[in-house]
N, C-alpha and C positions, 0 to 999 in steps of 0.2 A: 593328393587324395584332395579332395573339396571338403573343405566346413566353415559354414554360414549358421549366424546368433546375429540378435537384433540388438541396436542400442537407439541413443537418442542422440540429437543436437537443441541447444535451443537456439531460439530467436523469439528474443525480448522474454517473456514469462513463460513461453508455448514450447513443449517439446517434439520434434520434428523424429517421424521414425528415419534412421540410416540400419543399415544393415552391411555388415561387416562379412569379409567372406576372406578364404586364405587357401589357397590349392598349394599343394608340396609337389614335389618332387619331383619340380622341371626339367629341365636339363638346362647344365650353366654353372657358371661360381657358385658356392652356397653362399651368398648372402640372400637378405629379406628386401623388398620394393615394395615400399608405403603407394597408392594411388587413391585419388578419389578427393581430390581437390583442399588437403589437409592446409588448419595454420600451422606454426612455428612451433605451436605448443603439442601436435596432432606430430608433426615428424620424430618430432624428440622420443615417441611412446618408443619405440621401438628399442634405442637405449635402455630407458626403463624396465620394458616387455626383460628383451634380453638378457639385462643381468640378476630380476625376480626369476626367473625361470632359473639360470646357474643356482642360483641364491635358495633355494624352494627345494634344488635338488634332481631338476628336468632339466634335457641338453641341448644342445642350441643345433637349428638345422644344417644340415648335409645336403642341403640341395638347392636350390633355389630355391623361396619361395614370393609367390604376388601374396598381399593384401589388401584388397582392393572396400572405399569403403563407398558405397553406391546411398542417394544418388550421386552422378557425381557433379552435377553442375550445381548441388548446394555445397556451401563451404561450410567444414568442419572444424570450429574452436575448441580449443581447454585441453583437461586431459581423461575425457570420463571416458575413453574410447581402450585405456590402456588394462583392465583387465577382460573386457572381448575382445581385444586384440588377441593375450593372450591365450586364451578359451580353445580360438579361433587355432591360432599355430600350432598348439601341442594333439589337438584335436587332425587335421591334417597333415600331421607329421606322424597319426600316429598311436601316439601317447596316450590319450582315454580315450572312447568313445563321443562321437560330438552328434547320436541322433537327438537328445535333447539339446541339447541348445540352443534348437529353432524356436521350441516352446518359451521363449522363458522372455524380456528384456533386461539386459547386463550391461553396469554403468560401474567404473570405477578405475580411480586412480592405484596406482598399483607405487609403492618404495621401493629402493632397489634392493630392500632385503623381501620382497613379498608381501606388506602386509599389506592394507585396505588404505586408502586414505579419502577423504567427504568428499564427493562433488557438488555443484551446483543444481540447485532444476529438481530432486529427486521425484519432489511429492508432482510435479510435472510430469516424469517420466513413468510415474503410478496410473497418472491415468493415460495417460497415455498405452499403457499396457494396460489399461481398462476395454482403450476407447476400440484397438485392436485383437482384443478377444487375447490374450496370452496366458497362461498359466499362471503368472506372476513376473516377476522383476525381482534378480539378486541386485544388490546395491553393497558398499559400507554404510558400516552399521550406525554412523552418523546420520548420514541421510536416511535410513533407512528407520529413524527415528518417525521423520516426518511423513515420509513415504508413508508409514501403517493406517494412518491418521484417514486416508481413500477408505471407503467403502469397497465392499465385493470386489478387492486386487490385493492376493499372494504375496507377501514383502521376505523374503528371505537377505536377512542380514549376513554379508561373511565380512571377516576381521583381517585371511589372509589369503590371496593365491590356491594357499594350499588345500583349508577349508572350501574352497570356490572350488578346486578339483576332487574332491572327495563329496561334494552334492552330486553335478552333475555324472561321476563315472557310475554311483548309486552303492558307495562304502559306507556312507552314514545316511541316514536320515535326518533331514531337519525341518524344524515346526515352521511354519511361517511368525513371524513377529506381533505380537498382540499388540490393539490397542494400549491394553495398560500397561504394556510395558517403555511409555512413548513418555517423555520428559512430559511431556510439552497437557499433560494432567494434573496441574500443578492452579489452584489456587488463583478465583480472578485479585490482581496485586491493582487497587488502586489511589494510585500517585505516590507511594513512597513516604504517607505520612503526611501531606503536604494536608489539612481542611481549610475550605472558605472559616471556621469557627475564627480561626486568626487574619482575616478582614473586618480589619474597620472601616465603620461607616459603608461607604458606596453601596445604599439600598437598590438605587435604583439600576446600577451596574449587576449588582449579583442576579439581578430577576430579570433582568435581558439576558444575562448568559444564561442563565437555567431556560428560560424559552429558546434561546439557539440550539440548545445540548437535546431539551427531546424534540425540535421538530427537525435537528439536522443543518436549523440554518448559520450563512456566514454570517460573520458576526467584525462590525467593528469601533475601537472604543477610541477613542476624542479624546485625551485632556493635556496638563503641562506634567512636566518634568516630577515626576513624585508622588502623583496624585493612584497609584496601586495599581495601573494597567499592567504590567510583568504579570508583577503578583498577583493580582486573578488570571491572568491568561497562566500559569502554573500548575495552579489549583482545577482547572476542569478537566484533567485527570480525573479525579478523585468523584468525577458525577459525572461520568460518561457510562452508558449504558455495558452490561456484557455482551459484547457481542455471539451470535448466532457460531455455530461449526462453521456454516459453511461462509459467514461472514471472516469467521477464521482460519478458513482453509485456502482462500480469495490472498489473504493477508500472511502466511507464509508461503502461498505460492509466487509471491514477490517478491519476499526477503529472500528467498530458496533461490532465485532464478535472478538474484543481486551478489550472493555471494556472504548471503547474512545470515546469523543465527540467533534468531529470540530468543533459546535457551541462554547463549553466554550475555546478550544485554536485557535477559532478564523481564523479557515484554512477554512470556508464555500469558499464553489467552487472554491480551491485554488487548487494548485500541492503540493502535501507532502515537503517536507526536511527535513532531517533526518538525526542529527551527531552526533553519538554515539562517548559517549569518549572511545580514548585507551585504557582502562583497562575492554573495557566491554568481556564479557565471550561466546563461545562458539553458547552456547544458548538461549544469548544476542540476538545478531548477527544471527544468524541464521532463532530461535522461537524453540519453544515444551514445557519441563516441566516434570512434573509427568499428566499432562493432555493438552494436546500439545496446543498450542497455536500461535499466528505469534509473530515476531520477528521485527529487523528494518528493515531487506529485506523489511518486504513483508508490512511495516509502509508508505515504501519509494517507491511502486509499484505504479505505473504508475506518480512517480512523483523524485527525488533526494536522493540521500546516499553522503553523506561528510565526506569521511575521510580524517581527519586531520594529520598531523605527520604521515602517512602510517608504516611504517618501524617500528614506536612503536607500533602499534598492533598486538596484538597473532597470531605467522605463523599458527595457527592449526586452528585459527579465520578468519585468511584471505584467510585460501582454503579450504570455506566451502562457500567464494564466487562466486568461479568457476562455480557449475551445475549451478544454477541461473542465470548468465550473459550469461552463452548461450543459456540455457532452457526459462528461464522466469518464472520460477515457480519449488520450494521444496521441498523436497518428507520427511516428518520427520518419521522415529517409534520409539516410544515408547510403552512400556509394557497396558499402554492403547487405540493403535490402530495406526493406521499409518492415517497421515493424506498429502493432497499436497495442498500446501500454493502457492495464485502468488505473482509473485517477477517480476514485468518487471520493473529495473528503471536506471535510467543515473547514472552512478555510476561516481564522481568527488572526486577524492584523489589530495593529496597536500604531497609532503616530501622534503626534503633537499639534498643536492648533495654529502653528507660525513656528517659524526659522527657530526664536527664542526659546518658545515653548510657553509666551506665560499672555496669550492674547484671550482674550477673557476675564482674566485672574482676578478676584478682587484684593488680592494681600501685594500682589506686585504690578511694577508697569510691563508693559509692551514695548520692546525698544525697536519693533520691526515697521520696516517701511509699507502700504499698500500696495505696492510691485514686489515686493519680498513676500512678503504673504500671498500672493496672488501666483505666483511663480516659485511658489515648494508648493501649495494644493494643487500644481499643475502637471506636479513628476506624478500622481494619479490618477490615471486619465478618468473621466468623465464613463466612458465606455465597462473600465473596471466598478467603478464604485455601485453604477447602476444591478452589477452581476453581489453584491452583497444585500440583503436581510435587513440586516440589522447594524444602524450607526447611533450610537450610545456617547455621553457624550462623561469620562470624569470629571467630573470637579477638583481642585485640589481638598484635601481632609481636613478639618477642622481640628484646630488641638483639642477642642474638646471631644472629638469622637477617639482621639487617642489615648486620651486618658481612661479612657470610660472602659469601670475591669470586666464586666461582664463577656463571658467569649458571643458569639454571634449565631446565627444558627448553622449547626453542623452540614458536613457535605454526605453522610447520612440520609437526614431528615432531604435535603437537595435531590439525591439521588431515586430519593422512594420516588418521588413527584414523576422526579426523567422517564425510571421505570415505568410508572402504570400511565403514564402518555403515553412512551412509545409502544408498551402491550397495545392499548389504545389502536392505536396506526395497524400495527401488527394484520391487527383485526380484519380490520379497512381494505386493508389492502394484498388480506389472500389470497393467495393461488397466483402472487407477481413477484416480479423482482427487484417492489420494488420497497423499500425501507422505510424513510420517511417521510416525514412530510413536503419538504426539502426540493427530492426526486420526484416529486406528483407530476406528469405529464399536465400538458393545458386540458389535452379531453378528459380526463375526472375533476377538472376545477369546476366545470360545473354544475359535476351530479356532484360534491365534498364541497362547496363557499357556497352557498346559494346563500345570498342575502333579499331581505327585508327591500319594499321600497323607496323610505325615506333611508336608508342604511345606504344605499347603491347611487343614492343623488346626495347623499353626504363625500362619499368619493368621490361622488361625478367632480364635485367641487373642491375636493384638498387635490387632483390630477389635476387640475385646472392654474388652482394657484396657485402648489409648487413645481405648476410643468410639468411633471414626471410621468414616462416611455412607457409605454406598454407594456415590459420587459418589468420595469416596477411594479404595477397594475398586478400583475400576475404574483408577483412577491409578495406583496400583502395582504392578498387573497390565499395565499397560502402559510402566511405568517399567522394570522386571524385563525386561520383554521388551529393550529398550532395553539395560542395562545387559550381559546376554548376547548381541548382535550385535555389540556393543562387547567382547566377550571369545571370539566365535568362539565362538560356541558354538551349538549349533540347537534347545538344550531352556533352559528357564528349573531353572536345576541352586536350592539352599536360598542359597548362598553373593550369588549375583543379589537371590532376596527380598528377604533379611536388608539389603541395602546400601541396597534401594529400600522397606525402613521404618521405616529412620530416618533417610530423609528426611524424616521431618513429625514433624519436633522442634517447630513449634507449636500440633500436636493433643495433644502428650503431657499427661498428666494426672499415670502412674507416670513411672520409671525405669528400661529394662526392664533 
């Protein structure tokens, strides 16, 4: 007897359809044969499935059974095929009716006792079920909790093989999981109590951070040790705008495909903030591996990637940031396949001005020679700096500032201005995939970043004196648009343009 159902395998963050077929009653020695280019984890699924069947009260095959995972040229990996294989096997042996199996996409790992366990990519599988017109998707409960957020797709959670058999045989009615049952309906978390009111001094850096977050611009903080760069970076999540549901589903999809759980990390309905150590490898930052998967830059999608001590990162690791910063996605080619991963993030970086850290400090003397300083700064290439919109200097904090008892402006007040600015951008880019000014394509710059003749002349002079590139020109205009939005101005004025230009401090060859 032939039985068939649909499952899926992950390629990057996307789920690809896989047809699971089982043919029972064949002549020969009683055993199960699994074909269809499975990896080691899939090959082991037969042992888990047979043990689950025995502990659930079903008999093992008494004839030769062939199980096929189609298409045969697509490599299958992971334990998600346990549940569909078990159900197809039971249907092929005539122990359960198999008529409804074709109508659903099924995935789930089985324990030896028959309980189901979470699999990667539950949300991706729900998206695939919607695209292929399936009646619904059957998943382990923990995977169903994220999949049920997908609109228009019925998600049925099962806790065991016995429950799945009862559902497909019609012995029990089961309602699909509602959005309200998902643990992702938590209140937006604003960074665990860290607040900008705790930052002493550094008004210029605070302003730069607010502008960067309001428009999604990349930010580099340059200053001596102890000036508060890392302290400020840790408080950036407290002013990040709440993601839309579409943005959150993209975040959740990347984390799910990477085998991570946002609920366990306490990141529900928040933008991700990734802070990799400077010893990270190219693959750890970019993504990849034998079977390509998301790296840190994809896990920071729709969020923040913070790189502390930027020049200490390997040069090759930093250079892989150039494509994602420009395109918002990264393409990885490996022997196992080629995948494209989303990676539209806000880069926040911090570095010292020189190896000892005290170049330009008025209280401590710099001990570095000019060649040492040049070699240190050369670790961060010009093309990478060109892609960072805001370069801001964080000077050493004065003792007088540290002793001020009054608290600074709170993150709550800053977040209100940021969210109001993002609302203006949301209306500006309505009916497009653009979410902030930093992602504005070149064809829109002319429409939304118009300058007067005097301002154009001033910008031309600054470009020539600072030897700025064409990319820097566009980024200054987009940054000016964000500063104008923060000031509730419909047009870009001279004061907005001047502020945007002075944020290119790493490009300066002369002092304006």
